C-alpha positions in Angstrom: -0.1 -0.1 0.2 1.3 3.6 -0.8 2.7 5.7 2.2 0.0 7.9 3.7 -0.4 11.5 2.5 -0.5 12.9 5.9 0.3 12.5 9.4 3.3 10.8 11.1 5.6 8.7 9.0 8.6 6.5 10.5 11.6 4.8 9.0 9.7 1.6 9.4 6.8 2.9 7.4 9.3 3.6 4.5 10.9 0.2 4.9 7.6 -1.5 5.0 6.7 0.0 1.4 10.0 0.0 -0.3 12.1 -2.9 1.4 15.4 -2.9 2.9 17.1 -5.0 5.6 17.6 -4.1 9.0 19.0 -1.9 10.6 17.6 0.8 8.4 19.3 3.9 7.4 18.0 7.0 5.7 20.8 6.6 3.2 19.2 3.5 1.8 16.4 5.5 0.5 17.7 8.1 -1.8 16.1 8.3 -5.2 17.6 6.3 -7.7 19.2 3.9 -4.9 18.5 0.4 -4.5 14.9 0.6 -3.2 13.4 3.9 -4.4 13.0 4.6 -8.0 14.0 8.1 -9.6 11.4 10.7 -9.6 9.4 9.0 -6.7 7.7 11.9 -4.9 9.8 14.7 -3.8 12.6 12.3 -2.6 16.2 13.7 -3.1 18.9 11.7 -4.6 21.4 12.9 -2.0 21.4 15.5 1.0 18.8 15.7 3.5 15.5 13.5 3.4 12.2 15.0 4.9 10.5 11.9 5.8 6.9 13.3 5.8 7.0 15.9 3.0 9.3 13.9 0.6 7.6 10.5 1.0 3.9 11.5 1.3 1.8 9.5 -1.1 4.9 7.6 -2.5 4.5 4.0 -3.5 7.1 1.3 -4.4 4.8 -0.2 -6.9 5.5 0.6 -10.5 2.4 0.0 -13.0 2.8 -2.5 -15.9 2.8 -1.1 -19.4 -0.4 -2.4 -20.8 -1.3 -3.0 -24.3 -4.5 -2.2 -26.0 -5.4 -5.7 -27.3 -4.0 -9.1 -25.9 -1.3 -11.0 -27.6 -0.8 -15.0 -27.7 2.1 -17.3 -28.2 1.9 -20.3 -30.2 -0.4 -23.2 -29.1 1.4 -26.1 -27.3 0.1 -29.8 -26.6 0.2 -31.1 -23.2 -1.9 -34.0 -24.0 -1.8 -35.7 -27.3 -4.3 -38.3 -26.7 -7.3 -36.4 -28.3 -10.9 -36.4 -27.8 -10.8 -34.6 -24.6 -14.3 -33.2 -23.3 -12.9 -30.2 -21.8 -12.5 -31.1 -18.2 -9.1 -29.4 -17.2 -7.7 -26.5 -14.8 -4.6 -24.6 -14.5 -3.0 -22.7 -11.8 0.3 -20.8 -11.4 2.7 -21.5 -8.6 5.0 -18.5 -9.1 7.2 -16.6 -11.8 6.7 -18.7 -15.1 5.6 -22.1 -13.6 2.6 -24.0 -12.5 0.4 -27.1 -13.1 -2.2 -28.3 -15.3 -4.7 -31.0 -14.4 -6.9 -32.8 -16.7 -8.8 -36.1 -17.3 -6.7 -38.2 -19.9 -9.0 -39.8 -22.2 -6.4 -42.1 -23.5 -6.0 -43.8 -20.2 -9.7 -44.0 -19.5 -10.3 -40.4 -18.4 -8.1 -40.8 -15.1 -6.8 -37.9 -13.5 -3.4 -36.5 -14.7 -1.3 -33.4 -13.9 1.9 -32.0 -15.4 4.1 -28.9 -14.6 4.3 -26.2 -17.2 7.2 -23.7 -17.7 7.0 -20.5 -19.4 9.6 -18.8 -21.5 8.7 -15.7 -23.1 5.7 -16.6 -25.0 6.4 -20.3 -25.1 5.3 -23.1 -22.8 6.6 -26.4 -22.2 5.5 -29.3 -19.9 7.1 -31.9 -17.6 5.9 -35.6 -17.4 2.5 -36.4 -16.8 1.7 -38.0 -13.4 -1.6 -39.7 -12.5 -3.3 -38.7 -9.3 -6.5 -40.7 -9.5 -7.2 -44.2 -10.6 -10.5 -43.7 -12.1 -12.4 -41.1 -14.4 -12.6 -37.7 -13.1 -14.6 -34.6 -13.9 -15.4 -31.2 -12.5 -11.9 -30.3 -11.7 -10.3 -27.4 -10.1 -6.7 -26.6 -8.9 -5.1 -23.9 -6.7 -1.4 -23.2 -5.3 -1.1 -22.5 -1.6 0.0 -18.9 -1.6 2.3 -19.6 1.5 4.1 -22.6 -0.3 4.6 -22.4 -4.1 5.4 -26.3 -4.0 2.0 -27.3 -2.8 -1.3 -27.4 -4.8 -4.9 -28.8 -4.1 -6.9 -30.6 -6.6 -10.6 -31.1 -6.4 -12.5 -33.4 -8.3 -15.6 -35.7 -8.9 -14.5 -39.2 -8.7 -16.6 -41.6 -11.2 -15.2 -44.7 -9.2 -17.3 -43.6 -6.3 -19.0 -40.5 -7.4 -17.6 -38.6 -4.4 -16.1 -35.3 -4.2 -12.6 -35.7 -3.5 -9.3 -33.7 -3.0 -5.8 -34.4 -3.1 -2.5 -32.4 -2.2 0.2 -32.5 -4.8 3.9 -31.4 -4.5 6.1 -30.2 -7.0 10.0 -30.5 -7.3 11.2 -29.3 -10.7 9.0 -30.8 -13.1 8.2 -33.7 -11.1 4.9 -34.1 -9.1 4.1 -36.4 -6.1 0.7 -36.6 -4.3 -0.7 -37.3 -0.8 -3.6 -39.5 -0.2 -7.0 -38.7 -1.5 -9.8 -37.5 0.9 -13.5 -37.3 0.2 -15.0 -34.2 1.3 -18.5 -35.3 0.3 -19.7 -39.1 0.4 -22.2 -38.6 -2.3 -22.1 -37.5 -5.9 -20.7 -33.9 -6.6 -20.5 -31.5 -9.5 -18.9 -28.1 -10.2 -16.0 -28.3 -7.6 -14.1 -25.0 -7.0 -11.4 -24.4 -4.5 -9.4 -21.3 -3.3 -7.1 -20.8 -0.5 -8.3 -18.5 2.6 -6.5 -15.3 3.2 -4.9 -14.8 6.6 -4.9 -18.5 7.4 -2.0 -21.3 7.2 -3.1 -24.1 4.9 -6.7 -23.5 5.0 -8.9 -23.6 1.8 -12.5 -23.6 1.0 -14.2 -25.9 -1.6 -17.8 -25.0 -3.0 -19.6 -27.6 -5.1 -22.9 -28.7 -6.0 -24.6 -32.0 -4.4 -28.0 -33.5 -4.6 -30.4 -30.8 -3.9 -27.9 -28.4 -2.3 -25.1 -25.9 -3.0 -22.4 -26.5 -0.4 -19.1 -25.6 0.8 -16.4 -27.0 3.2 -13.2 -25.9 4.7 -10.1 -28.1 4.2 -6.8 -27.9 6.0 -3.4 -28.9 4.6 -0.6 -30.1 6.6 2.2 -31.1 4.3 0.4 -33.4 1.7 -2.2 -34.6 4.1 -5.7 -33.1 3.9 -8.5 -33.0 6.4 -12.0 -31.4 6.2 -14.6 -29.7 8.7 -18.3 -29.9 8.6 -20.3 -29.2 5.1 -22.3 -26.0 5.2 -25.2 -25.7 2.8 -25.3 -22.3 1.1 -28.4 -23.0 -1.1 -31.3 -25.5 -0.4 -32.2 -25.6 -4.0 -30.2 -27.4 -6.8 -27.2 -25.1 -8.0 -25.2 -25.2 -11.1 -21.7 -23.7 -12.2 -20.5 -23.0 -8.6 -17.5 -20.8 -8.2 -15.7 -19.7 -5.0 -12.9 -16.8 -4.9 -11.4 -15.4 -1.5 -10.8 -11.9 -1.1 -6.7 -11.4 -0.7 -7.6 -8.2 0.9 -10.0 -9.3 3.8 -8.8 -12.4 6.0 -11.3 -15.2 6.1 -13.6 -13.8 3.5 -15.1 -15.4 0.2 -17.8 -14.9 -2.3 -19.5 -18.0 -4.0 -21.2 -17.5 -7.1 -23.8 -20.0 -8.8 -26.7 -20.5 -11.0 -30.0 -21.1 -9.0 -31.7 -23.9 -10.9 -34.9 -23.7 -8.9 -37.9 -23.8 -10.9 -38.0 -21.0 -13.6 -35.0 -19.0 -11.8 -31.7 -19.4 -13.6 -30.2 -16.0 -12.7 -26.6 -15.7 -11.6 -26.4 -15.3 -8.0 -23.8 -14.6 -5.3 -23.3 -14.5 -1.5 -20.3 -13.5 0.8 -19.1 -15.6 3.6 -16.8 -15.8 6.4 -14.5 -18.5 7.8 -13.7 -19.1 11.3 -11.6 -22.3 11.9 -13.5 -24.8 10.0 -17.0 -23.0 10.5 -18.6 -21.1 7.6 -21.2 -18.4 7.8 -23.0 -16.8 4.8 -24.5 -13.6 4.0 -27.6 -12.8 1.9 -28.0 -14.2 -1.8 -27.9 -11.4 -4.4 -28.9 -11.7 -8.0 -26.0 -10.3 -10.2 -28.6 -9.5 -12.8 -31.9 -10.5 -14.0 -31.4 -13.0 -16.9 -30.8 -16.5 -17.1 -27.3 -17.6 -17.3 -24.7 -20.5 -17.5 -20.8 -21.0 -17.1 -20.1 -18.4 -14.3 -16.5 -17.3 -13.3 -15.5 -15.0 -10.5 -12.2 -13.4 -9.3 -11.3 -11.0 -6.6 -9.5 -7.6 -7.3 -6.0 -8.0 -5.9 -5.8 -4.3 -4.7 -9.3 -3.1 -3.9 -10.9 -4.9 -0.8 -14.2 -6.4 -1.5 -14.3 -5.8 -5.1 -14.8 -8.8 -7.6 -15.8 -9.5 -11.4 -18.2 -11.9 -12.3 -18.5 -13.3 -16.0 -21.2 -15.6 -17.4 -23.2 -16.2 -20.6 -26.6 -14.7 -21.1 -29.6 -16.4 -22.3 -28.7 -15.1 -25.9 -25.4 -16.7 -25.3 -23.7 -13.3 -25.2 -20.8 -12.9 -22.9 -21.9 -10.6 -19.7 -20.0 -9.3 -16.9 -20.7 -7.3 -13.7 -18.6 -5.7 -10.9 -19.5 -7.0 -7.3 -18.8 -5.1 -4.3 -19.1 -6.8 -0.8 -19.8 -4.2 2.0 -19.1 -6.9 4.8 -18.8 -10.7 5.1 -20.6 -13.2 7.1 -24.0 -13.1 8.7 -25.7 -10.1 7.6 -23.4 -9.1 4.7 -24.4 -7.7 1.5 -23.4 -7.6 -2.2 -24.3 -5.0 -4.9 -23.6 -5.2 -8.5 -22.8 -2.5 -10.9 -24.4 -2.4 -14.5 -24.2 -5.4 -16.5 -21.6 -5.0 -19.6 -21.5 -7.2 -22.7 -18.1 -8.3 -23.8 -18.9 -10.6 -26.6 -21.8 -11.3 -28.9 -20.3 -14.3 -30.5 -22.5 -17.2 -29.1 -20.1 -17.6 -26.2 -20.0 -20.8 -24.0 -17.6 -21.0 -21.2 -15.5 -18.1 -19.7 -13.0 -17.7 -17.1 -11.9 -14.4 -15.7 -8.5 -13.5 -13.7 -7.2 -10.2 -12.4 -3.7 -9.1 -12.8 -2.3 -10.2 -9.5 -0.7 -7.4 -7.4 -1.7 -4.7 -9.9 -3.8 -1.8 -9.0 -5.4 -0.5 -12.3 -8.6 -2.9 -12.3 -7.2 -5.0 -15.1 -8.2 -8.6 -15.7 -8.3 -11.1 -18.7 -11.3 -13.0 -19.8 -11.0 -16.1 -21.9 -13.9 -17.9 -23.5 -15.0 -20.4 -26.2 -16.4 -18.7 -29.2 -15.0 -15.8 -31.5 -16.0 -13.5 -34.2 -17.1 -14.1 -36.8 -19.8 -16.1 -35.3 -20.8 -19.3 -37.1 -24.4 -19.5 -36.8 -26.1 -22.3 -34.8 -22.6 -23.6 -33.6 -22.5 -21.6 -30.5 -19.1 -20.0 -31.5 -16.4 -21.7 -33.0 -12.8 -20.7 -31.9 -11.5 -19.3 -28.7 -10.7 -15.8 -27.6 -9.9 -13.4 -25.0 -10.2 -9.5 -24.0 -8.9 -7.3 -21.5 -11.5 -5.9 -19.2 -10.9 -2.7 -17.2 -12.9 -1.6 -14.0 -13.5 2.2 -13.5 -11.3 4.2 -11.3 -8.5 1.8 -11.1 -10.8 -0.9 -9.9 -12.6 0.9 -7.3 -15.6 1.6 -9.6 -18.4 -0.5 -10.8 -18.5 0.2 -14.6 -16.5 -1.8 -17.1 -14.8 -1.0 -20.4 -13.2 -3.9 -22.9 -10.5 -4.1 -25.3 -10.7 -5.5 -28.7 -11.2 -9.4 -29.1 -8.1 -11.5 -29.6 -9.2 -14.7 -31.6 -6.9 -17.5 -31.2 -8.6 -20.3 -33.0 -9.8 -21.2 -36.3 -13.7 -20.2 -36.8 -13.7 -23.4 -38.6 -13.3 -25.7 -35.9 -14.8 -26.5 -32.5 -13.0 -26.1 -29.1 -14.0 -27.7 -25.9 -14.1 -26.3 -22.4 -15.9 -27.6 -19.5 -16.4 -26.5 -15.9 -12.9 -25.5 -14.4 -10.5 -22.9 -13.9 -8.9 -22.8 -17.3 -7.2 -19.2 -17.0 -4.1 -18.7 -14.7 -2.3 -15.3 -14.0 1.4 -15.4 -13.2 1.7 -13.9 -9.5 5.1 -12.3 -10.3 5.2 -11.4 -14.0 2.3 -9.2 -14.0 0.2 -9.3 -17.3 1.1 -12.7 -18.4 -1.4 -15.7 -18.3 -1.7 -19.3 -19.2 -5.0 -20.6 -20.8 -5.8 -24.4 -21.5 -8.4 -25.8 -23.7 -9.2 -28.9 -26.0 -8.3 -27.9 -29.5 -10.8 -29.1 -32.3 -8.4 -28.2 -35.0 -5.6 -30.9 -34.1 -5.0 -34.5 -35.3 -6.2 -36.5 -33.5 -9.1 -33.6 -32.6 -9.5 -32.1 -29.2 -5.8 -32.5 -27.8 -5.2 -30.8 -24.4 -3.6 -27.5 -25.5 -2.1 -24.3 -23.7 -1.2 -20.9 -24.8 0.7 -17.9 -23.0 -1.3 -14.8 -23.1 0.0 -11.4 -22.3 -1.6 -7.9 -22.0 1.6 -6.0 -21.3 4.4 -5.0 -23.6 
């Protein structure tokens, strides 16, 4: 956060923003030195430093150099077996590295994972490792923000139909797994997982089960997992369940979903709060008054309580809205800004991700469907656009870049429920997207691309 614009400022305040090792000295913080960039506020490059007047309102943060339209590297195949139905998910662990999880059709749809490595606009893959011995679907994956070697996969097991989770551990491009743990003993769909801010090893999984929308808190210790009690957030059947934790509010999260009660299929959201393994929920709020499908949400990394929701409307246009959480847990409320249309190309399945650590309200949305639209086929091709939330992310209105079409409009591309877009937490403005490519031979190979929104 920036240095305050008024009041008392200590040397520790300066060090907290700009860094440096103890014991601190004022001479460390001359403009153009090791920690403070030239041109920062009124900070001199030599001589006397006035802590307050020189550093008021300054920040170590440097905004990325954004471009007007996304760019993408070449497609690279991580699963050459083909015929993937699109169950896959991706997550970054740190700079230029992460994992892809997917069901491997060639092995009977068993759960597989591999490490990816990014170099510039190119991407390569390590050995594929099996994490489940039966068919899997409804996958999601997330890395522990406090341990870049550990990640959680949630999925539906077709061996028992249970909702299960497993912890993976990365060393180089090798992966090992702990024991699988069931978080729900009956059939689940639409699993979604995220780590909870302000905790050590705690994460929340949201999912659909028979007749309910539900969530449960999990705890990671090494590669071992345990779960608390299940808390229902909806007594009607739900679909397209997604959870995202607010990085700026410890223990707080939002769940978005489609309410599938009779005649109501609108996108809904509710906030929640975690204490230990207990969950409390706020009020359900409709994001906008239209039927929807294929929901994605992500929290702004800088503006507390702000998130973006993307979905598909009844006309299959891509729609989005900015949500604001006024509080979390019992009695909380969410409000939404105006609905914004980002594509009219018969879009199915979208995934949105903010630029980590950035302060400009920028995010990327990646989706199936692309201009020119192929009538009746719900959009062939794959695309992405840059979204911008007004007032550097603090507002509620949205604007969009031009669309980048990355696939052939003569072929289908498959995506299913999953987090198939991930943002590099270190190299701001770089992303990896995964999808099943209908233009390959054999068709529908598991494919990834590097996407950039910075120069």
